[in-house]
C-alpha positions as CSV (number, residue, x, y, z in Angstrom):
1,M,7.4,12.3,-8.7
2,L,5.2,10.5,-11.1
3,F,2.4,8.1,-9.9
4,R,1.0,5.4,-12.2
5,D,-0.7,2.1,-12.1
6,A,1.8,-0.7,-11.8
7,L,2.6,-2.8,-14.8
8,L,3.3,-6.5,-14.8
9,A,7.0,-5.7,-15.6
10,D,7.1,-3.7,-12.3
11,L,6.2,-6.7,-10.2
12,P,9.7,-7.9,-9.3
13,T,10.6,-4.4,-8.1
14,I,7.4,-4.1,-6.0
15,V,7.9,-7.5,-4.4
16,A,11.5,-6.7,-3.6
17,M,10.4,-3.4,-1.9
18,L,7.8,-5.2,0.2
19,A,10.3,-7.9,1.2
20,E,12.8,-5.2,2.5
21,E,10.5,-4.8,5.5
22,Q,8.7,-8.0,6.0
23,I,7.1,-7.8,9.4
24,G,5.0,-10.7,10.6
25,G,3.5,-13.2,8.2
26,R,5.6,-15.1,5.6
27,A,8.9,-14.0,4.2
28,D,8.7,-13.2,0.5
29,D,10.6,-15.5,-1.9
30,L,12.5,-13.3,-4.4
31,S,13.7,-16.0,-6.6
32,E,13.2,-15.6,-10.4
33,P,10.8,-16.3,-11.9
34,L,8.4,-14.9,-9.3
35,D,6.1,-17.3,-7.5
36,P,2.9,-17.6,-9.6
37,A,0.9,-16.4,-6.6
38,Y,2.3,-12.9,-7.1
39,L,1.1,-13.0,-10.8
40,A,-2.4,-14.2,-9.7
41,A,-2.6,-11.4,-7.1
42,F,-1.4,-8.8,-9.6
43,D,-4.1,-10.0,-12.1
44,A,-6.8,-9.8,-9.5
45,I,-5.9,-6.3,-8.4
46,D,-5.6,-5.2,-12.0
47,R,-9.0,-6.5,-13.0
48,D,-10.8,-5.0,-10.0
49,P,-12.1,-1.4,-10.5
50,N,-11.9,-0.8,-6.7
51,Q,-8.2,-1.7,-6.5
52,R,-5.1,0.1,-7.7
53,L,-1.5,-1.0,-7.3
54,I,0.5,2.2,-7.6
55,V,4.2,2.8,-8.2
56,A,5.9,6.1,-7.7
57,E,8.7,7.0,-10.1
58,L,11.5,9.5,-9.7
59,D,13.9,10.1,-12.5
60,G,12.6,7.0,-14.3
61,A,13.2,4.6,-11.3
62,I,10.5,3.1,-9.1
63,V,11.0,4.6,-5.6
64,G,7.7,3.7,-4.0
65,T,4.6,1.6,-4.1
66,M,1.2,1.3,-2.4
67,Q,-2.1,-0.4,-2.9
68,L,-5.3,1.6,-2.9
69,S,-8.7,0.0,-2.3
70,W,-12.2,1.5,-2.4
71,L,-14.5,-0.1,0.1
72,P,-18.3,0.2,0.1
73,G,-20.1,0.2,3.4
74,L,-23.4,0.9,5.1
75,I,-21.9,3.3,7.7
76,N,-22.6,6.9,7.1
77,R,-25.5,6.2,4.8
78,G,-23.6,3.9,2.4
79,A,-20.5,6.0,2.2
80,W,-17.3,4.6,0.7
81,R,-13.9,4.6,2.4
82,G,-10.4,4.5,0.9
83,Q,-7.9,2.0,2.3
84,I,-4.1,2.3,1.8
85,E,-2.0,-0.8,2.1
86,A,1.6,-1.9,1.6
87,V,3.2,1.6,1.5
88,R,6.9,1.4,0.8
89,I,9.6,3.8,-0.1
90,A,13.0,2.5,-1.4
91,K,15.5,2.5,1.5
92,D,17.8,5.0,-0.1
93,K,15.0,7.5,-0.8
94,R,13.5,7.8,2.7
95,S,13.3,11.0,4.6
96,L,13.1,13.1,1.4
97,G,9.3,13.8,1.6
98,L,8.4,11.2,-1.0
99,G,6.2,9.2,1.4
100,A,4.2,12.3,2.3
101,E,3.7,13.1,-1.4
102,M,2.5,9.5,-2.0
103,I,0.0,9.6,0.8
104,G,-1.3,13.0,-0.2
105,W,-1.7,11.7,-3.8
106,A,-3.6,8.7,-2.5
107,V,-5.9,10.8,-0.4
108,E,-6.8,13.0,-3.4
109,R,-7.7,9.8,-5.4
110,F,-10.2,8.9,-2.6
111,R,-11.6,12.4,-2.6
112,E,-12.2,12.2,-6.3
113,R,-14.4,9.2,-5.7
114,D,-16.2,10.9,-2.8
115,C,-14.9,8.7,0.0
116,F,-15.9,9.9,3.4
117,M,-12.6,8.8,5.0
118,A,-9.2,7.3,4.3
119,Q,-7.8,4.6,6.5
120,L,-4.7,2.4,6.8
121,T,-3.2,0.0,9.2
122,S,0.4,-0.2,10.3
123,N,2.2,-3.0,12.1
124,N,2.7,-2.2,15.8
125,D,6.5,-2.7,15.3
126,R,6.7,0.1,12.7
127,V,7.0,2.9,15.3
128,A,8.7,5.3,12.9
129,A,5.9,4.8,10.4
130,H,3.4,5.7,13.1
131,R,5.1,8.9,13.8
132,F,5.2,9.7,10.0
133,Y,1.4,9.2,9.7
134,E,0.7,11.2,12.8
135,R,2.8,14.1,11.4
136,L,0.6,14.0,8.3
137,G,-2.5,14.4,10.5
138,W,-3.7,10.8,10.7
139,K,-5.2,9.8,14.1
140,K,-4.9,6.4,15.8
141,S,-8.5,5.6,16.2
142,H,-9.0,1.9,16.4
143,A,-7.2,-1.2,17.6
144,G,-6.7,-3.8,14.9
145,F,-7.0,-7.5,15.2
146,K,-5.9,-10.3,12.8
147,L,-6.7,-14.0,12.7
148,M,-4.3,-16.0,10.6
149,L,-6.2,-18.5,8.6
150,T,-3.3,-20.5,7.1
151,K,-0.1,-21.8,8.7
152,G,3.0,-19.8,7.8
153,D,6.1,-21.5,6.2
């Protein structure tokens, strides 16, 4: 599997993968052309050196995506942490070990930048995903809370 930074041309495929499993929040609009909000978000991620939108390719096709963020903090004497968001594997490519390979690749990127920990959140309804992360050695350590600041559609 090949990992690379996403290109603007990859955006429709990425949005479609995210929409396959929309849990909570707003449903994604997959009409063409894409909502300009996606383009603005892509541009913001692309310009920020502490953000990477990654695609995973297998045989020339995008089969996975995730966003990596590097977060500075004061905990542990100013140590950085890595955050993994929006992990998705194409439905027809699940249970092949690709997700484990993606997460392992992400963790190595965080190690390269001397992060003291990697973290992620997963919706409470994604029970199978929780089992997956636990099999990889991730520990449930915190309860997460969200406060929606805008009204959904």
